[in-house]
C-alpha positions in Angstrom: 111.6 91.4 91.3 109.4 92.4 88.4 106.4 93.1 90.4 104.4 95.0 87.8 104.7 92.2 85.3 102.9 89.8 87.6 99.7 91.7 88.1 97.1 93.9 86.5 96.4 95.6 89.8 98.2 99.0 90.3 96.9 99.9 93.7 95.1 98.3 96.7 92.2 99.6 98.8 92.7 99.2 102.6 89.4 98.7 104.4 91.0 99.6 107.8 89.6 98.8 111.2 86.2 100.3 110.7 84.0 102.1 108.2 82.2 104.3 110.7 83.3 107.9 110.3 82.9 108.8 114.0 84.8 105.7 115.2 87.6 106.5 112.7 88.1 109.9 114.3 88.3 108.4 117.8 90.7 105.8 116.6 92.8 108.4 114.9 93.2 110.2 118.2 93.8 107.0 120.1 96.5 105.7 117.7 98.1 109.1 117.5 98.6 109.2 121.2 99.9 105.6 121.2 102.3 106.5 118.4 103.7 109.5 120.2 104.1 107.5 123.4 105.9 104.8 121.4 108.3 107.2 119.8 108.9 109.1 123.0 109.4 106.0 125.2 111.8 104.3 122.8 113.7 107.5 122.1 114.2 108.0 125.8 115.5 104.4 126.2 118.0 105.0 123.5 119.0 108.4 125.0 119.6 107.2 128.5 121.6 104.2 127.3 123.8 106.6 125.3 124.4 109.2 128.0 124.6 107.0 131.1 127.9 105.3 131.4 126.5 102.6 133.7 124.1 101.5 131.0 126.8 101.1 128.3 126.8 97.3 128.7 125.9 94.6 126.2 122.4 94.2 127.7 121.5 97.8 127.2 123.3 98.0 123.8 120.9 95.3 122.6 118.0 97.1 124.3 118.7 100.3 122.5 118.8 98.3 119.2 115.3 96.9 120.1 114.0 100.4 120.9 115.3 101.8 117.6 113.8 98.8 115.8 110.4 99.4 117.5 110.4 103.0 116.5 111.0 102.1 112.8 108.5 99.2 112.9 105.6 101.3 114.2 106.5 104.1 111.8 106.1 101.7 108.9 102.5 101.0 109.9 100.9 103.8 112.0 101.4 107.1 109.9 99.7 105.5 106.9 96.9 104.2 109.1 96.4 107.6 110.7 96.2 109.2 107.2 93.6 106.6 106.1 91.4 107.3 109.2 90.8 110.8 107.9 91.0 110.2 104.2 88.2 109.3 101.8 90.5 107.3 99.5 92.3 104.7 101.6 94.5 103.4 98.8 98.1 102.3 98.6 100.1 101.7 95.4 101.2 98.2 94.4 104.8 99.2 94.8 104.0 101.0 98.1 102.3 97.8 99.4 105.3 95.7 98.5 107.6 98.2 100.2 105.5 98.2 103.3 105.5 94.4 103.5 109.2 94.2 102.9 109.9 96.8 105.6 107.5 95.3 108.2 108.8 91.8 107.6 112.4 93.0 107.7 111.9 94.7 111.1 109.7 92.0 112.5 112.1 89.2 111.6 115.1 91.2 112.8 113.3 91.6 116.2 112.8 87.8 116.4 116.5 87.3 116.0 117.4 90.2 118.3 115.3 88.9 121.1 117.1 85.6 120.8 120.5 87.5 120.9 119.3 89.3 124.1 118.4 85.9 125.7 121.9 84.6 124.8 123.4 87.7 126.5 121.5 87.0 129.7 122.6 83.4 129.6 126.3 84.4 129.3 126.0 87.0 132.1 124.3 84.6 134.5 125.7 81.2 133.6 129.2 82.2 132.6 130.0 85.4 134.6 133.7 84.9 134.6 134.0 84.8 130.8 131.1 87.3 130.1 133.2 90.5 129.7 135.7 88.6 127.6 133.2 87.0 125.2 130.6 89.8 125.1 133.0 92.6 124.2 132.0 95.6 122.0 133.2 93.9 118.8 131.1 90.8 119.5 128.0 92.9 120.4 128.3 94.9 117.2 128.7 91.7 115.1 125.7 90.1 116.8 123.5 93.1 116.3 124.6 93.6 112.7 124.0 89.9 112.1 120.4 90.2 113.4 119.7 93.1 111.0 121.4 91.4 108.0 119.6 88.1 108.6 116.3 89.9 109.0 116.8 91.7 105.7 117.8 88.5 103.8 114.9 86.4 105.2 112.4 89.2 104.5 113.5 89.4 100.8 112.7 85.7 100.4 109.3 86.3 102.0 108.5 89.2 99.7 109.7 87.3 96.6 107.3 84.4 97.3 104.5 86.7 98.4 104.5 88.6 95.1 105.3 85.6 92.9 101.6 85.4 92.2 99.2 87.3 90.0 96.8 89.9 91.3 94.1 90.6 88.7 91.3 91.8 91.0 89.7 92.4 93.4 92.1 94.8 94.9 90.4 95.3 98.3 92.5 94.3 101.3 90.5 93.7 104.5 93.2 95.1 106.7 94.7 98.4 107.9 98.0 97.7 106.3 99.6 95.4 103.7 100.1 92.1 105.4 101.0 88.8 103.8 98.0 86.6 104.8 95.5 89.3 103.9 97.3 90.0 100.5 97.5 86.4 99.5 93.7 86.1 99.7 93.5 88.4 96.7 95.7 86.3 94.5 94.1 84.9 91.3 96.6 82.0 91.0 97.3 79.1 93.3 99.2 80.2 96.4 100.0 76.7 97.9 103.8 76.8 97.2 104.0 80.4 98.3 102.3 79.6 101.6 104.5 76.6 102.2 107.7 78.6 101.7 106.4 81.4 103.9 105.4 78.9 106.6 108.9 77.4 106.5 110.4 80.9 106.8 108.1 81.5 109.8 109.4 78.3 111.4 112.9 79.6 111.0 112.3 83.1 112.2 109.7 82.4 114.9 109.7 78.9 116.2 113.5 78.3 116.2 114.5 81.6 118.0 111.6 81.2 120.4 112.6 77.6 121.2 116.2 78.8 121.7 115.0 81.5 124.1 113.0 79.0 126.1 115.9 76.6 126.2 118.2 79.3 127.3 115.9 80.4 130.2 115.6 76.8 131.4 119.3 76.8 131.9 119.1 80.3 133.6 116.4 79.1 136.0 118.4 76.1 136.9 121.4 78.3 137.7 119.4 80.9 139.6 117.6 78.4 141.9 120.9 77.0 143.0 122.1 80.5 144.2 122.0 80.3 148.1 120.9 83.8 148.7 117.2 84.7 148.0 118.2 88.3 147.5 120.8 87.4 145.0 118.3 85.1 143.2 115.8 88.0 142.9 118.4 90.5 141.8 119.8 88.0 139.2 116.5 87.0 137.7 115.1 90.6 137.7 117.4 91.3 134.8 115.5 88.7 132.8 111.9 89.3 133.7 111.5 92.4 131.4 113.0 90.5 128.5 110.7 87.5 129.1 107.6 89.7 129.2 108.6 91.3 125.8 109.3 87.9 124.3 105.9 86.5 125.4 104.1 89.5 124.0 105.8 89.6 120.7 106.2 85.9 119.9 102.8 85.0 121.3 100.9 87.2 118.9 103.2 86.7 115.9 103.1 82.9 116.1 99.4 82.9 116.5 99.1 85.2 113.4 101.5 83.4 111.0 101.6 79.8 112.1 97.9 79.0 111.8 96.2 77.0 108.9 94.7 79.3 106.3 91.3 77.9 107.0 91.4 79.4 110.5 92.0 83.0 109.3 89.4 85.5 110.3 89.8 89.1 108.9 88.4 90.8 112.0 90.3 88.7 114.4 93.5 89.0 112.4 93.3 92.8 112.4 93.0 92.9 116.2 96.0 90.6 116.6 98.0 92.7 114.1 97.2 95.9 116.1 98.7 94.3 119.2 102.1 93.4 117.8 102.5 96.3 115.3 101.1 99.1 117.5 100.7 98.1 121.2 103.8 96.0 121.7 106.3 98.7 120.5 104.6 101.1 123.0 104.7 98.6 125.9 108.3 97.5 125.4 110.0 100.7 126.8 107.4 100.9 129.6 108.1 97.3 130.6 111.8 97.9 130.7 111.4 101.1 132.6 109.1 99.6 135.3 110.9 96.3 135.7 114.5 97.4 135.6 116.1 99.4 138.4 119.0 100.6 136.3 116.7 102.0 133.6 114.5 103.7 136.3 117.6 105.2 137.9 118.8 106.6 134.6 115.4 107.9 133.6 115.1 109.7 137.0 118.4 111.5 136.3 116.9 113.1 133.2 113.4 113.5 134.6 112.2 117.1 135.1 110.5 115.9 138.4 113.0 114.8 141.0 110.7 114.4 144.0 108.3 111.8 142.6 110.6 108.8 142.5 107.9 106.2 142.8 106.0 107.3 139.8 106.8 105.5 136.5 109.6 107.7 135.1 108.8 107.1 131.5 105.2 108.4 131.9 106.4 111.4 133.8 108.9 112.3 131.1 106.3 111.9 128.3 103.9 114.2 130.1 106.6 116.9 130.4 107.9 116.9 126.9 
């Protein structure tokens, strides 16, 4: 991509979430804490999956992939945002903006596919338990995880090519806290209809199709679970799915609302709030959801917790406070 040949703009100005200096300091502290909790929580999930032999199963292998992805995703966005909160010049170079968009789309689209892979894993475990260990072996899991990352990268490259296949000749002010496709395309000084159509089709492929597959998979899971005669077994079986369902609803709900709307309905202030949720809040909530809703993860976290006597307290929060 010859990005510089398609524009006279060499850098962009990010307006951020607010222009009030005092509010920016408060937001800096808030997002710094959220960022540290995100890194700590996801790192702990990866660690306990690695060191606890009982968690070395396909489900937790994919969970550790999700945690690593969330750490990378939030790191693409938050550090630059934190710097801009305390900086007078809130600029990002043209190439830096393109790189941020490529990285965020790559990780976001990989997460879409990975969440669908995790749903398939739960389907195989619950609906085909006799063949589960044969089909979902280590080699298969590695291939499925690698496929999610490779597909995410390939699709994101297409997105970036069509995002930057327009001219940017001014203004260069992005009404957002990071470089995001809808906000950037508003600055184009050429027609963006074809670009938006292609990006919309890509969103259908990476958002609507995996989300539909997840919902379809869980319909089958629910049908199987309700036919289990024991209520205790029903609860235990479905408890392995509830955390994943909560993460799916959080991520897909905000992402679909952000990228699948008509251009006329875009609102800069509303869009920024939605983006904060799925780029900053959701990566923080994911490990907390899995630690609170999953007994295996809670047990593994208690084993590495510095406090052994407070078993009912959310282990992830205890560990964060003692690091």
